[in-house]
N, C-alpha and C positions, 0 to 999 in steps of 0.2 A: 504494500500500500504506500509506504513512504520510500523516497529515494534514499540511497545509502548516506548521502550528505545532507539530508533534509534538516530543517530547523523547526522546532515547536516553541512558541511563546505562549505560556499558559498563565494567565493572570499576572503577567510581568516577569515570570520566571522562564529563563531560556534553557532549552534542551536541544542538543545536536546529535545527529546520527540515528539511523533507522532503529537499531537495536535498543539504544537508550530511550528513544521516544516510545517504542512499544512497551518497554518495561515501565516507563512513567505512567502510561495509560492503564496498565494492568494493576499498578499499585494504588490507583485512586479508588475511593469507596464506590459501591454500586450507585448508579445514577439512572434517572429517567429524563429523557429529553422530549420536548414537544416543539416541533419546527413550525414557526408562523410565517417566516419569509425566506425566500430562496432566490438568488439572482446569480447569473453567470454571464460574464463578458469575455469575449476573446481578447487576447493580448497580441498586438501586432507591432512590428517595427524591427529595426536592426538588432535589438537586444535579444530577440528570440529567433532571429533568422527565419528559417522555414519550419521551426518546431511548433507544433500545435499546442498552444498554451492558453489556459483560461484562469480568470480570477473568479472565485466562487465565494459569495457572501451568504451567510445563514444567520437568522435571528430567531429566538424563541425563548422557551422556559426550560430550566434545568432544576432537578430536585435530587439532592444527595441524602441518602440514609434517613428518609422520612422527615427531613427538615423542611422548612418553608422553601418554596420554589423561588428562583431568581431569574431575571431576564439574562440572556446571554447573547453575544455576537461571536461569530467565528468566521474567519476569512482564510481561504485556502488559495494557494497558487498551485495549479496542477498542470502537468505536461504529459504528452503522449510519448512513451518509450516503447517502440515497436507497436504491438497491439494491446498494450496495457497503459492505464492511466496511473501516474505516480504523483504523490504529493511532494512538492518542492519546499513549500513553507506552509505553516499552519499557525494561526494566531487566534487563541480563545480568550474571551474576557467575560467573566460573570459580572453583572452590574448591580451595584447597591443603590437602593432608592435614596434620594435626598430627603432629609427632614426639613420641610419648608416652614415648620413652626419656629418662629423667632420670638423669644420672650424677652 
């Protein structure tokens, strides 16, 4: 799923390398995700040459271990390697609600 040299940024914490990323995900507590938005845009230009590459953005709700759900955003950069899609970079961010009560 991830390229050998992929990067994951999870709530501001960086992890590099396919095996390290896979271990990171398996070490997280069980979670339940509900996807509300999904968008994918092709990336073109000399940086990607003729490599088929997409920016994928996902938004929704995530719940860990029966705790309250939080909104999340996740952005992937994926590229075609032969007949398989591989993740080049992955950025996940859970979002905290702002307390607008000012006393």
